[in-house]
C-alpha positions as CSV (number, residue, x, y, z in Angstrom):
1,M,-0.3,-11.4,14.8
2,I,3.1,-12.2,16.7
3,Y,5.9,-11.0,15.1
4,N,8.6,-13.4,14.4
5,D,10.6,-12.0,11.4
6,T,10.5,-9.6,8.4
7,E,9.5,-12.2,5.9
8,Q,6.4,-12.7,8.1
9,L,5.5,-9.1,7.7
10,I,5.8,-9.2,4.0
11,I,3.7,-12.2,3.7
12,E,1.0,-10.4,5.8
13,L,1.3,-7.5,3.5
14,K,1.0,-9.5,0.3
15,K,-2.4,-10.9,2.1
16,L,-3.6,-7.8,2.7
17,M,-3.0,-6.4,-1.0
18,L,-4.9,-9.5,-2.3
19,E,-7.9,-8.8,0.1
20,K,-7.7,-5.1,-1.0
21,Q,-7.3,-6.1,-4.6
22,I,-4.6,-3.6,-5.1
23,S,-1.5,-4.2,-7.4
24,Q,2.1,-3.7,-6.6
25,K,1.8,-1.0,-9.4
26,Q,-0.9,0.7,-7.9
27,I,0.9,0.9,-4.5
28,A,4.2,1.9,-6.1
29,D,2.3,4.8,-7.9
30,R,0.9,6.0,-4.7
31,I,4.3,6.1,-3.0
32,G,6.0,7.7,-5.9
33,I,8.3,4.7,-6.9
34,T,8.4,2.5,-9.8
35,P,6.9,-1.1,-9.8
36,Q,10.5,-2.4,-9.9
37,G,11.3,-0.1,-6.9
38,F,8.2,-1.5,-4.9
39,T,9.7,-5.2,-5.6
40,K,13.1,-4.2,-4.5
41,L,11.6,-2.5,-1.5
42,I,9.5,-5.4,-0.3
43,N,12.3,-7.8,-1.0
44,K,15.2,-6.1,0.7
45,K,16.8,-8.0,3.6
46,N,16.5,-5.0,5.9
47,F,12.7,-4.2,5.2
48,S,11.8,-1.9,8.2
49,F,8.7,-1.0,10.0
50,N,9.0,2.4,8.3
51,D,9.0,0.7,4.9
52,L,6.0,-1.1,6.1
53,Q,4.1,1.9,7.3
54,K,4.8,3.8,4.0
55,V,3.0,0.9,2.2
56,L,0.4,0.7,4.7
57,N,-0.5,4.3,4.2
58,A,-0.7,4.0,0.6
59,I,-3.5,1.5,1.0
60,D,-5.2,3.3,4.0
61,Y,-3.9,1.1,6.8
62,S,-2.1,1.8,10.1
63,L,0.3,-0.3,11.9
64,E,-0.6,-1.1,15.3
65,I,2.3,-2.5,17.7
66,N,1.4,-4.1,21.2
67,F,4.0,-5.6,23.5
68,I,2.9,-8.8,25.2
69,E,4.9,-10.6,28.2
70,N,6.1,-13.9,27.0
71,Q,4.5,-16.8,29.2
72,D,6.4,-19.2,30.8
73,L,6.1,-22.4,29.1
74,S,7.7,-24.5,32.0
75,K,4.4,-24.0,34.2
């Protein structure tokens, strides 16, 4: 996945939750917040990689980041 924006991260996270068949309540319980707190967490404007990692840890996933060079499209 090539990162474009935070909204894209949240969409990918929600897809992963569907695949794992895990609810927001279950994740909230695992990270020690209320379901409402979880909703606020993933909907906040400044949702961070640290927030994402916290949620991923709760569902036994890790975040992998790779840097790739942009290709010159004019060639």
